[in-house]
Backbone of each chain as ProteinMPNN parsed JSONL, in Angstrom:
{"seq_chain_A": "MSYIRKVPNTWWLQRKPYFLFIVRELTSVAVAGYCGFLLYLMYALSKGPDEYSAAIGLITSPASYTLHMIGLLLVLYHTITWFNVTPKVLVFHLGEEKVPAVIIAGAHYAGWLATSALVAWLLLGTGTSV", "coords_chain_A": {"N_chain_A": [[118.781, 43.183, 100.172], [119.273, 46.492, 100.869], [121.134, 48.678, 102.952], [120.084, 51.625, 104.296], [121.32, 54.453, 105.68], [119.956, 56.241, 108.291], [119.381, 59.646, 108.195], [119.214, 62.446, 110.183], [116.806, 65.089, 109.964], [117.914, 67.43, 110.795], [120.514, 67.548, 110.061], [121.976, 69.578, 108.786], [122.374, 71.46, 110.701], [124.365, 70.637, 112.208], [127.042, 70.922, 111.539], [129.265, 73.603, 110.712], [130.074, 74.031, 107.915], [128.008, 72.555, 106.605], [125.781, 74.024, 107.354], [126.359, 76.51, 106.162], [126.277, 75.712, 103.557], [123.501, 75.162, 103.183], [122.502, 77.739, 103.717], [123.566, 79.028, 101.515], [122.2, 77.746, 99.393], [119.669, 78.633, 99.982], [119.86, 81.33, 99.384], [118.856, 81.482, 96.91], [116.156, 81.95, 97.24], [116.018, 84.708, 97.705], [116.947, 85.542, 95.252], [114.84, 84.686, 93.538], [112.768, 86.1, 94.701], [113.476, 88.805, 94.211], [113.486, 88.828, 91.44], [110.793, 88.381, 91.076], [109.847, 90.798, 91.99], [110.926, 92.556, 90.016], [109.519, 91.572, 87.856], [106.903, 92.265, 88.675], [107.19, 95.055, 88.499], [107.48, 95.296, 85.711], [104.998, 94.356, 84.951], [103.387, 96.374, 85.976], [104.341, 98.444, 84.475], [103.409, 97.745, 81.957], [100.77, 98.275, 82.283], [100.322, 100.961, 82.526], [101.057, 104.537, 83.106], [100.14, 105.428, 85.719], [99.833, 103.06, 87.252], [102.445, 102.147, 87.107], [103.865, 104.2, 88.389], [102.931, 103.964, 90.973], [103.856, 101.482, 91.65], [106.706, 101.752, 91.395], [107.135, 103.623, 93.282], [107.173, 102.223, 95.604], [109.819, 101.627, 96.19], [110.894, 103.511, 97.842], [110.016, 102.987, 100.33], [110.403, 101.969, 103.803], [110.193, 99.224, 104.148], [110.922, 98.203, 101.689], [113.581, 99.048, 101.62], [114.664, 97.534, 103.724], [114.187, 94.865, 102.777], [115.622, 94.944, 100.392], [118.21, 95.263, 101.478], [118.652, 92.854, 102.944], [118.287, 91.058, 100.847], [120.335, 91.848, 99.1], [122.675, 91.225, 100.574], [122.42, 88.373, 100.69], [122.464, 87.758, 97.968], [124.95, 88.678, 97.232], [126.51, 86.961, 98.738], [125.977, 84.567, 97.388], [127.071, 85.221, 94.774], [129.801, 85.706, 95.366], [130.629, 83.301, 96.583], [130.192, 81.607, 94.419], [131.906, 82.591, 92.385], [134.301, 82.176, 93.663], [134.606, 79.352, 93.558], [134.879, 78.838, 90.924], [137.503, 78.252, 89.817], [137.723, 75.544, 90.446], [135.837, 74.391, 88.899], [136.327, 75.14, 86.261], [138.973, 74.041, 84.623], [141.787, 74.949, 83.111], [144.491, 74.376, 80.789], [147.671, 75.599, 79.962], [149.749, 74.548, 77.771], [151.848, 72.482, 79.603], [151.263, 73.575, 81.994], [148.892, 74.347, 84.568], [146.318, 76.758, 84.402], [146.552, 79.372, 86.788], [144.506, 79.384, 89.785], [143.819, 81.924, 90.713], [143.767, 83.497, 88.491], [141.596, 82.479, 87.016], [139.43, 82.85, 88.762], [139.705, 85.568, 89.14], [139.169, 86.549, 86.553], [136.469, 86.123, 86.432], [135.594, 87.824, 88.465], [136.381, 90.246, 87.355], [134.757, 90.324, 85.062], [132.317, 90.471, 86.343], [132.505, 92.978, 87.569], [132.724, 94.576, 85.218], [130.22, 94.036, 83.979], [128.512, 95.041, 85.956], [129.264, 97.723, 85.865], [128.521, 98.372, 83.289], [125.716, 97.976, 83.383], [125.024, 99.915, 85.288], [125.824, 102.195, 83.985], [124.158, 102.182, 81.706], [121.609, 102.374, 82.934], [121.781, 104.502, 84.683], [123.14, 106.53, 83.492], [123.153, 109.928, 82.697], [121.081, 111.489, 80.369], [121.384, 109.468, 78.518], [119.369, 107.428, 76.539], [119.033, 104.682, 76.761]], "CA_chain_A": [[118.393, 44.288, 101.006], [120.371, 47.476, 101.076], [121.012, 49.399, 104.236], [120.073, 53.067, 104.129], [121.578, 55.071, 106.979], [118.973, 57.345, 108.671], [119.999, 60.957, 108.444], [118.21, 63.317, 110.852], [116.545, 66.283, 109.206], [118.641, 68.581, 111.312], [121.91, 67.355, 109.767], [122.636, 70.812, 108.365], [122.617, 72.316, 111.851], [125.368, 69.966, 113.041], [128.37, 71.458, 111.237], [129.202, 74.93, 110.08], [130.026, 73.98, 106.488], [126.684, 72.091, 106.182], [124.881, 75.166, 107.508], [126.659, 77.498, 105.116], [125.766, 75.185, 102.247], [122.047, 75.403, 103.154], [122.294, 79.161, 103.585], [123.878, 79.344, 100.131], [121.066, 77.26, 98.597], [118.509, 79.462, 100.229], [120.031, 82.628, 98.76], [118.045, 81.449, 95.707], [114.87, 82.536, 97.521], [116.175, 86.171, 97.504], [117.024, 85.738, 93.818], [113.497, 84.595, 92.935], [111.943, 87.234, 95.228], [113.834, 90.033, 93.541], [113.037, 88.745, 90.053], [109.389, 88.528, 91.134], [109.673, 92.222, 92.075], [111.191, 93.09, 88.731], [108.367, 91.131, 87.027], [105.8, 93.081, 89.1], [107.419, 96.407, 87.922], [107.189, 95.157, 84.291], [103.534, 94.237, 84.795], [102.827, 97.739, 86.181], [104.735, 99.235, 83.312], [102.574, 97.422, 80.815], [99.412, 98.706, 82.581], [100.223, 102.421, 82.31], [101.841, 105.455, 84.006], [99.685, 105.503, 87.093], [100.19, 101.79, 87.879], [103.882, 102.032, 87.267], [104.318, 105.163, 89.405], [102.57, 103.421, 92.305], [104.757, 100.326, 91.852], [108.134, 102.144, 91.57], [107.077, 104.379, 94.515], [107.462, 101.301, 96.708], [111.255, 101.474, 96.534], [111.309, 104.484, 98.849], [109.524, 102.546, 101.649], [111.343, 101.273, 104.74], [110.126, 97.744, 103.9], [111.753, 97.947, 100.5], [114.969, 99.219, 102.029], [115.075, 96.335, 104.579], [114.215, 93.706, 101.941], [116.773, 95.089, 99.488], [119.401, 95.045, 102.272], [118.794, 91.403, 103.217], [118.453, 90.37, 99.574], [121.688, 92.119, 98.57], [123.63, 90.403, 101.34], [122.301, 86.957, 100.252], [122.848, 87.601, 96.547], [126.394, 88.877, 97.206], [127.056, 85.713, 99.25], [125.923, 83.604, 96.282], [127.979, 85.607, 93.746], [131.191, 85.56, 95.774], [130.958, 81.866, 96.738], [130.228, 81.007, 93.11], [133.193, 82.96, 91.644], [135.501, 81.547, 94.329], [134.794, 77.981, 93.213], [135.045, 78.717, 89.45], [138.749, 77.532, 89.43], [137.512, 74.09, 90.585], [134.947, 73.925, 87.805], [137.007, 75.395, 84.96], [140.39, 73.808, 84.739], [142.444, 75.162, 81.817], [145.929, 74.158, 80.738], [148.496, 76.234, 78.913], [150.881, 73.619, 77.707], [151.859, 71.574, 80.741], [150.924, 74.313, 83.221], [147.528, 74.693, 84.867], [146.166, 78.181, 84.615], [146.422, 79.503, 88.204], [143.17, 79.654, 90.249], [143.561, 83.352, 90.941], [143.475, 84.05, 87.188], [140.24, 82.021, 86.645], [138.469, 83.592, 89.655], [139.907, 86.967, 88.834], [138.484, 86.866, 85.309], [135.051, 86.208, 86.727], [135.37, 89.098, 89.232], [136.523, 91.366, 86.385], [133.559, 90.277, 84.252], [131.226, 90.951, 87.188], [132.718, 94.445, 87.645], [132.419, 95.178, 83.933], [128.785, 93.926, 83.826], [127.893, 96.025, 86.881], [129.534, 99.093, 85.339], [127.678, 98.6, 82.085], [124.32, 98.145, 83.761], [124.906, 101.189, 85.965], [125.981, 103.259, 82.946], [122.938, 102.178, 80.877], [120.424, 102.753, 83.697], [121.942, 105.779, 85.463], [123.795, 107.583, 82.67], [122.195, 111.021, 82.385], [121.016, 111.848, 78.917], [121.313, 108.288, 77.652], [118.031, 106.789, 76.537], [119.293, 103.228, 76.552]], "C_chain_A": [[119.588, 45.28, 101.131], [120.091, 48.25, 102.362], [121.087, 50.908, 103.956], [120.268, 53.718, 105.516], [120.606, 56.201, 107.171], [119.79, 58.632, 108.891], [118.98, 61.887, 109.025], [118.059, 64.527, 109.959], [117.299, 67.567, 109.649], [120.16, 68.436, 110.991], [122.668, 68.605, 109.441], [122.91, 71.782, 109.522], [123.835, 71.789, 112.658], [126.817, 70.403, 112.725], [128.316, 72.732, 110.421], [129.164, 74.895, 108.534], [128.705, 73.49, 105.891], [125.699, 73.261, 106.254], [125.112, 76.192, 106.42], [126.218, 77.065, 103.76], [124.278, 75.437, 102.129], [121.752, 76.893, 103.035], [122.529, 79.55, 102.115], [122.764, 78.898, 99.174], [119.884, 78.176, 98.806], [118.667, 80.907, 99.744], [119.194, 82.686, 97.458], [116.632, 82.009, 95.978], [114.918, 84.045, 97.299], [116.276, 86.436, 96.006], [115.63, 85.713, 93.185], [112.57, 85.742, 93.427], [112.213, 88.501, 94.467], [113.365, 90.013, 92.098], [111.524, 88.881, 90.03], [109.044, 90.025, 91.248], [109.866, 92.945, 90.743], [110.023, 92.8, 87.761], [107.103, 91.981, 87.379], [105.993, 94.517, 88.471], [107.091, 96.368, 86.424], [105.697, 95.127, 84.032], [102.936, 95.649, 84.976], [103.141, 98.637, 84.991], [103.863, 98.982, 82.102], [101.158, 97.94, 80.975], [99.285, 100.223, 82.376], [100.969, 103.221, 83.301], [101.465, 105.436, 85.465], [100.057, 104.231, 87.862], [101.683, 101.698, 88.109], [104.402, 103.013, 88.377], [104.045, 104.625, 90.799], [103.569, 102.308, 92.628], [106.205, 100.807, 92.191], [108.252, 102.988, 92.847], [107.423, 103.538, 95.714], [108.919, 101.295, 97.133], [111.735, 102.508, 97.59], [110.807, 104.08, 100.222], [110.576, 101.871, 102.514], [111.349, 99.776, 104.499], [111.004, 97.381, 102.742], [113.235, 98.043, 100.838], [115.459, 97.998, 102.803], [115.144, 95.119, 103.655], [115.396, 93.749, 100.952], [118.108, 94.747, 100.214], [119.701, 93.587, 102.503], [119.056, 90.683, 101.869], [119.84, 90.611, 98.971], [122.774, 91.294, 99.291], [123.637, 88.93, 100.87], [122.814, 86.758, 98.855], [124.366, 87.764, 96.44], [127.089, 87.598, 97.699], [127.084, 84.657, 98.143], [126.959, 83.942, 95.212], [129.416, 85.313, 94.117], [131.571, 84.08, 95.958], [131.046, 81.155, 95.377], [131.572, 81.287, 92.382], [134.412, 82.326, 92.306], [135.696, 80.071, 93.95], [135.001, 77.78, 91.7], [136.373, 78.05, 89.067], [138.659, 76.047, 89.588], [136.717, 73.596, 89.398], [135.631, 74.011, 86.488], [138.496, 75.187, 85.131], [140.995, 73.911, 83.35], [143.949, 74.857, 81.912], [146.549, 75.013, 79.644], [149.722, 75.401, 78.821], [150.777, 72.664, 78.815], [151.289, 72.259, 82.009], [149.423, 74.506, 83.354], [147.362, 76.199, 85.029], [145.846, 78.391, 86.076], [144.944, 79.903, 88.598], [142.884, 81.126, 90.319], [143.221, 84.02, 89.614], [142.015, 83.719, 86.798], [139.23, 82.809, 87.467], [138.523, 85.07, 89.335], [139.166, 87.432, 87.594], [136.986, 86.968, 85.58], [134.703, 87.515, 87.513], [135.423, 90.264, 88.236], [135.287, 91.461, 85.48], [132.384, 90.827, 85.018], [131.309, 92.484, 87.333], [132.313, 95.156, 86.348], [130.918, 95.163, 83.69], [128.065, 94.939, 84.681], [128.039, 97.421, 86.366], [128.637, 99.397, 84.151], [126.24, 98.817, 82.417], [124.087, 99.485, 84.444], [124.925, 102.353, 84.948], [124.652, 103.362, 82.11], [121.751, 102.735, 81.643], [120.574, 104.17, 84.299], [122.498, 106.885, 84.623], [122.809, 108.66, 82.329], [122.264, 111.314, 80.889], [120.944, 110.673, 78.033], [119.896, 107.761, 77.688], [118.102, 105.358, 76.176], [119.269, 102.803, 75.142]], "O_chain_A": [[120.718, 44.909, 101.451], [118.944, 48.433, 102.771], [122.088, 51.386, 103.421], [119.443, 53.531, 106.411], [120.452, 57.041, 106.285], [120.746, 58.67, 109.666], [117.942, 62.105, 108.401], [118.999, 64.954, 109.289], [117.301, 68.596, 108.974], [120.984, 69.129, 111.589], [123.851, 68.722, 109.758], [123.588, 72.795, 109.347], [124.266, 72.401, 113.636], [127.704, 70.259, 113.566], [127.451, 72.917, 109.565], [128.37, 75.597, 107.907], [128.308, 73.933, 104.813], [124.892, 73.466, 105.347], [124.159, 76.691, 105.821], [125.837, 77.873, 102.913], [123.819, 75.884, 101.078], [120.829, 77.274, 102.315], [121.757, 80.323, 101.549], [122.433, 79.624, 98.237], [119.16, 78.461, 97.852], [117.679, 81.64, 99.702], [118.866, 83.766, 96.966], [115.978, 82.491, 95.053], [113.968, 84.616, 96.762], [115.753, 87.441, 95.525], [115.277, 86.593, 92.4], [111.733, 86.261, 92.688], [111.277, 89.215, 94.106], [112.903, 91.027, 91.574], [110.986, 89.437, 89.072], [108.057, 90.472, 90.664], [109.084, 93.825, 90.381], [109.612, 93.652, 86.973], [106.342, 92.362, 86.49], [105.028, 95.097, 87.974], [106.485, 97.308, 85.91], [105.18, 95.734, 83.094], [102.071, 96.057, 84.201], [102.332, 99.463, 84.568], [103.603, 99.889, 81.312], [100.413, 98.051, 80.002], [98.192, 100.699, 82.072], [101.486, 102.666, 84.271], [102.325, 105.428, 86.345], [100.54, 104.308, 88.991], [102.14, 101.237, 89.156], [105.268, 102.658, 89.177], [104.854, 104.816, 91.707], [104.062, 102.214, 93.752], [106.824, 100.327, 93.141], [109.33, 103.07, 93.435], [107.906, 104.049, 96.724], [109.235, 100.999, 98.285], [112.828, 102.386, 98.145], [111.127, 104.75, 101.204], [111.524, 101.274, 102.004], [112.387, 99.126, 104.628], [111.738, 96.394, 102.781], [114.04, 97.223, 100.396], [116.554, 97.495, 102.551], [116.121, 94.376, 103.749], [116.068, 92.746, 100.712], [118.982, 94.068, 99.676], [120.822, 93.122, 102.3], [119.928, 89.819, 101.774], [120.446, 89.701, 98.404], [123.672, 90.742, 98.655], [124.694, 88.327, 100.68], [123.489, 85.775, 98.55], [125.006, 87.071, 95.65], [128.12, 87.197, 97.159], [128.074, 83.946, 97.974], [127.674, 83.044, 94.767], [130.172, 84.753, 93.323], [132.654, 83.648, 95.562], [131.845, 80.237, 95.191], [132.242, 80.393, 91.864], [135.4, 81.987, 91.655], [136.82, 79.572, 94.007], [135.269, 76.664, 91.257], [136.398, 77.328, 88.069], [139.42, 75.319, 88.95], [136.923, 72.471, 88.944], [135.549, 73.093, 85.672], [139.197, 76.024, 85.699], [140.745, 73.057, 82.5], [144.582, 75.05, 82.95], [146.01, 75.129, 78.543], [150.629, 75.499, 79.647], [149.722, 72.056, 78.997], [150.891, 71.589, 82.962], [148.746, 74.797, 82.368], [148.16, 76.847, 85.707], [144.976, 77.702, 86.609], [144.26, 80.628, 87.875], [141.769, 81.54, 90.001], [142.474, 84.998, 89.591], [141.293, 84.587, 86.308], [138.282, 83.37, 86.92], [137.492, 85.739, 89.268], [138.609, 88.53, 87.554], [136.311, 87.823, 85.006], [133.698, 88.181, 87.262], [134.585, 91.164, 88.288], [134.828, 92.56, 85.172], [131.55, 91.546, 84.468], [130.3, 93.182, 87.231], [131.652, 96.194, 86.373], [130.369, 96.169, 83.239], [127.14, 95.613, 84.229], [127.102, 98.219, 86.405], [128.08, 100.486, 84.013], [125.584, 99.693, 81.853], [123.064, 100.129, 84.208], [124.169, 103.32, 85.043], [124.128, 104.447, 81.861], [120.958, 103.49, 81.081], [119.603, 104.921, 84.4], [122.362, 108.058, 84.971], [121.757, 108.389, 81.751], [123.325, 111.372, 80.268], [120.497, 110.795, 76.893], [119.292, 107.659, 78.756], [117.313, 104.867, 75.369], [119.471, 101.624, 74.849]]}, "seq_chain_B": "MVAALFLPILMVITGFLVPNGFAPLDTLSYERVHSAISGSNIVKLVLFGVIALPFFHWAHRFKFTLVDIGLRKISPLLGVLCYGGAISATVVTAIILWQI", "coords_chain_B": {"N_chain_B": [[124.313, 81.996, 86.904], [123.504, 84.312, 85.44], [121.995, 85.446, 87.475], [124.074, 85.888, 89.384], [125.713, 87.716, 88.114], [124.103, 89.964, 87.302], [122.098, 90.678, 89.255], [123.121, 91.818, 91.782], [124.015, 94.525, 91.164], [121.678, 95.609, 90.15], [120.031, 95.465, 92.393], [121.388, 97.24, 94.066], [120.918, 99.562, 92.674], [118.01, 99.839, 92.515], [117.424, 99.542, 95.146], [118.984, 101.311, 96.75], [120.607, 103.452, 95.442], [118.801, 104.999, 93.764], [116.413, 105.376, 95.471], [117.693, 106.771, 97.577], [118.506, 109.081, 96.435], [121.008, 109.248, 95.172], [121.136, 108.872, 92.523], [119.744, 110.407, 89.584], [116.406, 111.622, 89.925], [114.534, 110.967, 87.964], [115.442, 108.668, 86.896], [114.253, 106.133, 86.984], [111.781, 106.687, 85.981], [108.436, 106.564, 84.554], [108.248, 107.429, 81.887], [110.93, 107.323, 80.915], [111.726, 104.609, 81.419], [109.71, 103.216, 80.064], [109.967, 104.137, 77.411], [112.474, 103.182, 76.857], [112.11, 100.46, 76.834], [109.808, 99.778, 75.299], [110.215, 100.205, 72.561], [112.211, 98.488, 71.791], [113.284, 95.399, 70.798], [115.581, 94.114, 71.467], [116.316, 95.07, 74.023], [114.039, 94.035, 75.392], [114.553, 91.329, 75.097], [116.927, 90.986, 76.575], [116.013, 91.738, 79.119], [114.121, 89.743, 79.461], [115.778, 87.468, 79.75], [117.222, 88.239, 82.064], [115.165, 88.43, 83.975], [113.667, 86.024, 83.756], [115.377, 83.673, 83.667], [116.628, 83.428, 86.28], [114.608, 82.267, 87.808], [114.684, 79.576, 87.332], [117.12, 78.984, 88.368], [116.457, 79.348, 91.063], [114.372, 77.406, 91.345], [115.6, 74.849, 91.082], [117.521, 74.8, 93.192], [115.919, 75.386, 95.456], [114.071, 73.249, 95.477], [115.789, 71.024, 95.895], [116.901, 71.719, 98.352], [114.681, 71.538, 100.098], [114.147, 68.878, 99.814], [116.482, 67.811, 100.869], [116.332, 68.566, 103.511], [114.399, 66.991, 104.585], [111.974, 66.541, 103.148], [111.886, 64.435, 101.369], [110.047, 62.491, 100.684], [108.023, 63.74, 99.266], [109.216, 64.552, 96.965], [108.771, 64.365, 94.062], [106.402, 65.883, 93.828], [107.326, 68.413, 94.802], [109.107, 68.948, 92.741], [107.391, 69.316, 90.565], [106.014, 71.619, 91.506], [108.115, 73.491, 91.842], [109.72, 73.552, 89.417], [107.582, 73.839, 87.68], [106.591, 76.267, 88.58], [108.666, 77.953, 87.825], [108.575, 77.665, 85.091], [106.052, 78.708, 84.563], [106.441, 81.311, 85.449], [108.279, 82.173, 83.555], [106.706, 82.138, 81.159], [104.779, 84.071, 81.887], [106.474, 86.283, 82.157], [107.365, 86.607, 79.429], [104.9, 87.204, 78.184], [104.175, 89.575, 79.501], [106.355, 91.36, 78.878], [106.05, 91.407, 76.191], [103.721, 92.935, 75.939], [104.455, 95.478, 76.571]], "CA_chain_B": [[125.297, 82.96, 86.373], [122.767, 85.549, 85.236], [121.708, 86.04, 88.807], [125.287, 86.327, 90.036], [126.3, 88.866, 87.424], [123.231, 91.104, 87.078], [121.167, 91.076, 90.348], [123.645, 92.688, 92.797], [124.017, 95.878, 90.756], [120.27, 96.015, 90.024], [119.56, 95.668, 93.727], [122.001, 98.452, 94.585], [120.271, 100.713, 92.037], [116.606, 99.979, 92.941], [117.274, 99.575, 96.66], [119.776, 102.343, 97.419], [121.01, 104.617, 94.7], [117.677, 105.779, 93.336], [115.557, 105.926, 96.556], [118.394, 107.689, 98.459], [118.862, 110.302, 95.74], [122.329, 109.289, 94.64], [120.953, 108.913, 91.123], [118.681, 111.397, 89.238], [115.069, 111.194, 90.372], [113.743, 110.41, 86.84], [116.107, 107.454, 86.387], [113.295, 105.008, 86.831], [110.45, 107.271, 85.692], [107.65, 105.808, 83.584], [108.591, 107.867, 80.463], [112.253, 106.892, 80.597], [111.8, 103.197, 81.387], [108.8, 102.769, 79.02], [110.513, 104.432, 76.063], [113.597, 102.333, 76.656], [111.747, 99.047, 76.586], [108.739, 99.503, 74.358], [110.651, 100.206, 71.144], [113.419, 97.702, 71.482], [113.23, 93.922, 71.059], [116.81, 93.653, 72.138], [116.139, 95.366, 75.463], [113.12, 93.075, 75.929], [115.164, 90.014, 75.15], [117.857, 91.043, 77.715], [115.175, 91.736, 80.337], [113.555, 88.417, 79.58], [116.841, 86.637, 80.279], [117.585, 88.613, 83.418], [114.044, 88.156, 84.896], [113.107, 84.637, 83.724], [116.328, 82.587, 83.93], [116.905, 83.169, 87.688], [113.571, 81.474, 88.42], [115.149, 78.238, 87.245], [118.221, 78.971, 89.438], [115.735, 79.217, 92.336], [113.568, 76.146, 91.348], [116.453, 73.701, 91.318], [118.124, 74.846, 94.558], [114.881, 75.33, 96.477], [113.538, 71.935, 95.525], [116.658, 70.048, 96.545], [117.037, 72.054, 99.727], [113.548, 70.992, 100.821], [114.324, 67.375, 99.85], [117.633, 67.521, 101.734], [116.06, 68.808, 104.964], [113.387, 66.088, 105.121], [110.76, 66.365, 102.383], [112.238, 63.524, 100.33], [108.898, 61.681, 100.215], [107.183, 64.46, 98.281], [110.169, 65.099, 96.012], [108.159, 64.606, 92.746], [105.473, 67.069, 93.901], [108.119, 69.603, 94.899], [109.644, 69.207, 91.414], [106.332, 69.908, 89.74], [105.753, 72.965, 91.978], [109.246, 74.42, 91.617], [110.004, 73.777, 87.979], [106.4, 74.385, 87.109], [106.509, 77.696, 88.919], [109.673, 78.643, 87.004], [108.08, 77.72, 83.677], [104.925, 79.69, 84.547], [106.998, 82.692, 85.536], [108.834, 82.455, 82.235], [105.64, 82.471, 80.241], [104.24, 85.351, 82.253], [107.473, 87.327, 81.781], [107.271, 86.807, 77.996], [103.628, 87.894, 77.835], [104.157, 90.987, 80.007], [107.266, 92.154, 78.122], [105.408, 91.557, 74.838], [102.664, 93.922, 75.943], [105.004, 96.851, 76.891]], "C_chain_B": [[124.704, 84.335, 86.108], [122.491, 86.247, 86.528], [122.97, 86.602, 89.419], [125.8, 87.563, 89.455], [125.403, 90.084, 87.542], [122.486, 91.6, 88.359], [121.846, 91.979, 91.362], [123.604, 94.174, 92.377], [122.596, 96.439, 90.629], [119.662, 96.344, 91.422], [120.101, 96.94, 94.374], [121.262, 99.686, 93.967], [118.862, 100.887, 92.533], [116.458, 100.119, 94.45], [117.928, 100.735, 97.348], [120.041, 103.576, 96.639], [119.841, 105.563, 94.328], [116.856, 106.237, 94.535], [116.344, 106.904, 97.486], [118.863, 108.936, 97.719], [120.276, 110.384, 95.228], [122.284, 109.257, 93.067], [119.809, 109.857, 90.79], [117.291, 110.784, 89.535], [114.291, 110.512, 89.195], [114.418, 109.179, 86.227], [115.163, 106.318, 86.078], [111.904, 105.502, 86.566], [109.753, 106.467, 84.566], [108.131, 106.173, 82.141], [109.92, 107.25, 80.09], [112.296, 105.384, 80.448], [110.935, 102.669, 80.215], [109.379, 102.987, 77.607], [111.698, 103.548, 75.768], [113.236, 100.908, 76.25], [110.816, 98.881, 75.402], [109.218, 99.41, 72.884], [111.708, 99.247, 70.775], [113.221, 96.196, 71.828], [114.493, 93.406, 71.715], [116.764, 93.863, 73.652], [115.177, 94.346, 76.085], [113.742, 91.707, 76.074], [116.167, 89.929, 76.335], [117.116, 90.959, 79.033], [114.557, 90.376, 80.571], [114.573, 87.479, 80.204], [117.125, 86.959, 81.76], [116.445, 88.342, 84.41], [113.695, 86.682, 84.921], [114.122, 83.569, 84.171], [116.552, 82.357, 85.423], [115.816, 82.359, 88.408], [113.915, 79.993, 88.385], [116.29, 77.973, 88.245], [117.561, 78.645, 90.792], [115.062, 77.794, 92.405], [114.437, 74.984, 91.714], [116.945, 73.627, 92.738], [117.031, 74.689, 95.608], [114.304, 73.924, 96.588], [114.439, 70.98, 96.218], [117.014, 70.43, 97.986], [115.872, 71.466, 100.564], [113.698, 69.483, 100.896], [115.43, 67.02, 100.863], [117.289, 67.691, 103.238], [114.801, 68.037, 105.376], [112.144, 65.885, 104.292], [111.001, 65.397, 101.189], [111.01, 62.768, 99.778], [108.052, 62.417, 99.179], [108.075, 65.161, 97.223], [109.527, 65.381, 94.598], [107.177, 65.786, 92.756], [106.25, 68.379, 93.962], [108.69, 69.975, 93.54], [108.605, 69.88, 90.547], [106.103, 71.367, 90.162], [106.833, 73.921, 91.623], [109.508, 74.669, 90.159], [108.778, 74.326, 87.236], [106.224, 75.852, 87.357], [107.48, 78.507, 88.036], [109.21, 78.786, 85.575], [106.915, 78.707, 83.561], [105.459, 81.118, 84.596], [107.594, 83.115, 84.22], [107.838, 82.899, 81.198], [105.032, 83.813, 80.527], [105.185, 86.5, 81.876], [107.44, 87.634, 80.307], [106.061, 87.605, 77.618], [103.72, 89.371, 78.305], [105.105, 91.884, 79.159], [106.743, 92.407, 76.694], [104.442, 92.738, 74.78], [103.18, 95.375, 76.276], [105.245, 97.573, 75.613]], "O_chain_B": [[125.27, 85.366, 86.471], [122.709, 87.449, 86.681], [122.939, 87.718, 89.938], [126.292, 88.425, 90.184], [125.902, 91.163, 87.859], [122.274, 92.803, 88.519], [121.174, 92.907, 91.813], [123.189, 95.009, 93.181], [122.346, 97.598, 90.96], [118.923, 97.312, 91.605], [119.401, 97.627, 95.117], [121.024, 100.69, 94.639], [118.51, 101.991, 92.949], [115.511, 100.722, 94.954], [117.491, 101.13, 98.429], [119.736, 104.672, 97.109], [119.909, 106.771, 94.559], [116.604, 107.438, 94.628], [115.731, 107.769, 98.113], [119.549, 109.772, 98.307], [120.733, 111.471, 94.875], [123.27, 109.576, 92.402], [118.96, 110.092, 91.65], [117.079, 109.58, 89.398], [113.495, 109.6, 89.422], [114.011, 108.706, 85.165], [115.267, 105.644, 85.053], [110.933, 104.817, 86.888], [110.398, 105.798, 83.759], [108.378, 105.292, 81.317], [110.024, 106.685, 79.001], [112.84, 104.89, 79.46], [111.368, 101.791, 79.469], [109.281, 102.12, 76.74], [111.942, 103.186, 74.617], [113.922, 100.254, 75.464], [110.988, 97.97, 74.592], [108.684, 98.636, 72.09], [112.097, 99.154, 69.611], [113.023, 95.816, 72.982], [114.482, 92.399, 72.423], [117.113, 92.985, 74.441], [115.442, 93.838, 77.174], [113.493, 91.002, 77.053], [116.234, 88.903, 77.012], [117.508, 90.228, 79.944], [114.468, 89.902, 81.704], [114.225, 86.749, 81.132], [117.251, 86.058, 82.589], [116.716, 88.051, 85.575], [113.449, 86.13, 85.993], [113.786, 82.676, 84.949], [116.66, 81.201, 85.834], [116.058, 81.822, 89.489], [113.511, 79.232, 89.264], [116.393, 76.909, 88.856], [118.035, 77.797, 91.549], [115.186, 77.095, 93.41], [114.064, 74.191, 92.578], [116.833, 72.605, 93.414], [117.203, 73.929, 96.561], [114.069, 73.451, 97.7], [113.982, 70.188, 97.043], [117.392, 69.56, 98.77], [116.113, 70.946, 101.653], [113.407, 68.878, 101.927], [115.313, 66.049, 101.611], [117.881, 67.043, 104.101], [114.186, 68.366, 106.39], [111.291, 65.098, 104.702], [110.382, 65.543, 100.135], [110.937, 62.452, 98.59], [107.437, 61.791, 98.316], [107.721, 66.208, 96.679], [109.707, 66.457, 94.028], [107.131, 66.579, 91.816], [105.904, 69.344, 93.28], [108.763, 71.155, 93.198], [108.88, 70.878, 89.881], [106.006, 72.251, 89.311], [106.567, 75.03, 91.159], [109.523, 75.81, 89.696], [108.89, 75.138, 86.317], [105.774, 76.6, 86.49], [107.151, 79.598, 87.569], [109.394, 79.815, 84.926], [106.81, 79.446, 82.582], [104.991, 82.005, 83.881], [107.448, 84.263, 83.8], [108.048, 83.864, 80.464], [104.783, 84.611, 79.623], [104.764, 87.533, 81.355], [107.481, 88.806, 79.933], [106.144, 88.558, 76.844], [103.373, 90.287, 77.559], [104.741, 92.994, 78.773], [106.966, 93.46, 76.097], [104.333, 93.44, 73.774], [102.414, 96.338, 76.254], [105.694, 98.719, 75.626]]}, "name": "protein", "num_of_chains": 2, "seq": "MSYIRKVPNTWWLQRKPYFLFIVRELTSVAVAGYCGFLLYLMYALSKGPDEYSAAIGLITSPASYTLHMIGLLLVLYHTITWFNVTPKVLVFHLGEEKVPAVIIAGAHYAGWLATSALVAWLLLGTGTSVMVAALFLPILMVITGFLVPNGFAPLDTLSYERVHSAISGSNIVKLVLFGVIALPFFHWAHRFKFTLVDIGLRKISPLLGVLCYGGAISATVVTAIILWQI"}
């Protein structure tokens, strides 16, 4: 017989790091929700100009503004906490020396910045037709 | 990783820059978006990755969060619902992008 210690379902409310872990896991709901919205836009796009115009018109609503604001905060929390642990996941050696954590995390932040700039340029660049 | 890299800037664009007028009004117009996607398999492939992959990001985390906060008994069912949902969303994404 093995003994399994009972853990109350509220374990994650008992310490701040546990709580922040659950918050981080739940940022995935914002991720899925936003991708669902993108999928809806693509569905409307496949149906025709009227359907798409109605769908994209939603982004000017107060509800969209609020949801985007909450979603962005959650997604940023996910991105930042992920890049901050990348030095623990990726351990590189140059000869005897370990590549410093700030370089590994910094490379991810630089990649994030470059990706964001590229996406903004492709989508917002005037005169570019992607 | 896809979610971490791509979603923040997309949310800034669709949530703030375009609706608040910081970007040209026709940025996300039907003509512009449709012409960018319909003719290009590369654009469709990128969109497929950006839209479909994060559903798996969600499925895994959401399933284990529910298990961790007390739904351990129905863990297999949650797995079917979450991963099944992600697989369904992937198929739907492929079909929709194919039709644009």
